[in-house]
NUVEX-791781 format. One record per residue (C-alpha): residue in three letters; chain; x, y, z. Coordinates in nm, 4 decimals. Each point is the difference from the previous one (the first is absolute). Example, Ala and Ser with C-alpha at 12.3 -4.5 7.8 and 13.67 -1.06 7.14 Angstrom:
2
<"ALA", "A", <1.2300, -0.4500, 0.7800>>
<"SER", "A", <0.1370, 0.3440, -0.0660>>
END
This chain:
107
<"MET", "A", <-0.7055, 2.2197, 1.2439>>
<"SER", "A", <-0.3033, -0.1874, -0.1185>>
<"TYR", "A", <-0.0331, -0.3552, 0.1162>>
<"LEU", "A", <-0.0369, -0.0846, -0.3779>>
<"VAL", "A", <0.4166, 0.0590, 0.0039>>
<"TYR", "A", <0.0377, -0.2815, 0.2530>>
<"ILE", "A", <-0.2525, -0.2174, -0.2058>>
<"ALA", "A", <0.2766, 0.1100, -0.2916>>
<"LEU", "A", <0.3130, -0.0744, 0.1755>>
<"PHE", "A", <-0.1357, -0.3709, 0.1016>>
<"GLY", "A", <-0.0988, -0.0435, -0.3588>>
<"ALA", "A", <0.3468, 0.0790, -0.1040>>
<"ALA", "A", <0.1314, -0.2305, 0.2754>>
<"VAL", "A", <-0.2316, -0.2856, -0.1703>>
<"VAL", "A", <0.1584, 0.0260, -0.3118>>
<"PHE", "A", <0.3419, -0.0023, 0.1182>>
<"PHE", "A", <-0.0759, -0.2934, 0.1817>>
<"LEU", "A", <-0.1496, -0.1848, -0.3071>>
<"TRP", "A", <0.3464, 0.0682, -0.1793>>
<"LEU", "A", <0.2125, -0.1248, 0.2343>>
<"ARG", "A", <-0.1752, -0.3085, 0.0019>>
<"ASP", "A", <-0.0391, -0.0557, -0.3216>>
<"ALA", "A", <0.4125, 0.0607, -0.0348>>
<"ARG", "A", <0.0240, -0.2442, 0.3226>>
<"ILE", "A", <-0.2056, -0.2727, -0.2177>>
<"PHE", "A", <0.1952, 0.0776, -0.3276>>
<"TYR", "A", <0.3375, -0.0538, 0.2460>>
<"ARG", "A", <-0.1328, -0.3585, 0.0976>>
<"THR", "A", <-0.1343, -0.1435, -0.2846>>
<"GLY", "A", <0.1640, 0.2011, -0.3191>>
<"LEU", "A", <-0.3452, 0.0218, -0.1930>>
<"SER", "A", <-0.0632, 0.2530, -0.2563>>
<"GLY", "A", <-0.3293, 0.1029, 0.0997>>
<"TYR", "A", <0.1038, 0.1017, 0.3257>>
<"ARG", "A", <0.3357, 0.2027, -0.1586>>
<"LYS", "A", <-0.2374, 0.1873, -0.2305>>
<"ALA", "A", <-0.2266, 0.1113, 0.2859>>
<"ALA", "A", <0.3185, 0.0741, 0.2640>>
<"TYR", "A", <0.1235, 0.2325, -0.2879>>
<"LYS", "A", <-0.3214, 0.1608, -0.0793>>
<"GLY", "A", <-0.0612, 0.0341, 0.3802>>
<"VAL", "A", <0.2780, 0.2359, 0.0280>>
<"LEU", "A", <-0.1824, 0.2161, -0.2611>>
<"PHE", "A", <-0.3433, -0.0348, 0.2003>>
<"GLY", "A", <0.1704, 0.1067, 0.3383>>
<"ALA", "A", <0.1574, 0.3213, -0.2188>>
<"LEU", "A", <-0.4043, 0.0495, -0.0631>>
<"ALA", "A", <-0.0921, -0.0585, 0.3692>>
<"ILE", "A", <0.2866, 0.2532, 0.1303>>
<"LEU", "A", <-0.1714, 0.2516, -0.2534>>
<"GLY", "A", <-0.3199, -0.0721, 0.1195>>
<"VAL", "A", <0.1161, 0.0698, 0.3521>>
<"ALA", "A", <0.1360, 0.3326, -0.1002>>
<"VAL", "A", <-0.3003, 0.1048, -0.1782>>
<"ALA", "A", <-0.2232, -0.1230, 0.2995>>
<"ILE", "A", <0.2419, 0.2158, 0.2316>>
<"TYR", "A", <-0.0070, 0.3157, -0.1937>>
<"SER", "A", <-0.4031, 0.0133, 0.0402>>
<"LEU", "A", <-0.1257, -0.1885, -0.2656>>
<"GLU", "A", <-0.0803, -0.2891, 0.1953>>
<"LEU", "A", <-0.2733, -0.2109, -0.2794>>
<"LEU", "A", <0.2363, 0.0480, -0.2882>>
<"GLY", "A", <0.3040, -0.1114, 0.2132>>
<"LEU", "A", <-0.2222, -0.3201, 0.1290>>
<"GLY", "A", <-0.0955, -0.0513, -0.3658>>
<"LEU", "A", <0.3631, -0.0230, -0.0676>>
<"ILE", "A", <0.0475, -0.2618, 0.2493>>
<"LEU", "A", <-0.2654, -0.2315, -0.0931>>
<"ALA", "A", <0.1137, -0.0030, -0.3642>>
<"ALA", "A", <0.2908, -0.0955, 0.1396>>
<"LEU", "A", <-0.1623, -0.2783, 0.2148>>
<"TYR", "A", <-0.2195, -0.0658, -0.3401>>
<"LEU", "A", <0.3093, -0.0610, -0.2761>>
<"GLN", "A", <0.1590, -0.2269, 0.2889>>
<"GLY", "A", <-0.2340, -0.2326, 0.0217>>
<"LYS", "A", <-0.0602, -0.0410, -0.3864>>
<"GLU", "A", <0.3498, -0.0981, -0.0265>>
<"GLU", "A", <0.0032, -0.3857, -0.1199>>
<"ARG", "A", <0.1295, -0.2254, 0.2604>>
<"GLU", "A", <0.1079, -0.3848, -0.0280>>
<"LYS", "A", <-0.2047, -0.2209, 0.2945>>
<"ILE", "A", <0.2291, -0.1124, 0.2365>>
<"TRP", "A", <-0.1846, -0.0664, 0.3274>>
<"SER", "A", <-0.2162, -0.3277, 0.0293>>
<"SER", "A", <-0.0572, -0.0232, 0.4084>>
<"GLU", "A", <0.1760, 0.2128, 0.1752>>
<"GLY", "A", <-0.1592, 0.2069, 0.2617>>
<"THR", "A", <-0.1288, 0.3926, -0.0385>>
<"LEU", "A", <0.2996, 0.1441, 0.1843>>
<"ASP", "A", <0.2568, -0.2149, -0.2484>>
<"ARG", "A", <-0.1505, 0.1363, -0.2935>>
<"PHE", "A", <-0.0063, 0.3673, 0.1691>>
<"LEU", "A", <0.3418, 0.0058, 0.0825>>
<"GLY", "A", <0.1188, -0.1252, -0.3453>>
<"LYS", "A", <0.1627, -0.3563, 0.1447>>
<"ALA", "A", <0.0335, -0.2068, -0.3292>>
<"PRO", "A", <0.1556, -0.2949, -0.0674>>
<"PHE", "A", <0.3791, 0.0708, -0.0241>>
<"TYR", "A", <0.1625, -0.1520, -0.3235>>
<"LYS", "A", <0.3710, -0.0928, 0.0962>>
<"GLY", "A", <0.2059, -0.0523, -0.3105>>
<"THR", "A", <-0.2559, -0.0585, -0.1772>>
<"ARG", "A", <-0.1443, 0.3579, -0.0398>>
<"LYS", "A", <-0.2248, 0.0318, -0.3153>>
<"ARG", "A", <0.1101, 0.3291, -0.1531>>
<"GLU", "A", <-0.1405, 0.1070, -0.3162>>
<"ASP", "A", <0.1642, 0.3227, -0.1101>>
END
């Protein structure tokens, strides 16, 4: 196995981390932009798994390309601004204000 396979695994882990972060923010805020991002994150995660599978079977560069495409598409999703003065760690972990009872659901 080449070192590129390990990079592909790390890239897939990042795709899943970002997907779960969007899902957590949607759960806490109820904002529709994060709902769409969480739903599409499932598809991007599947694309990342496909990229890892391709990378394992000796087409490392094609697999990395699929994973980079998943990361690019995941970053292009439109989301609302929810942070103002929170720290970097809070943003990284997806700690958003929790709207108890007055969740802004836009179905």
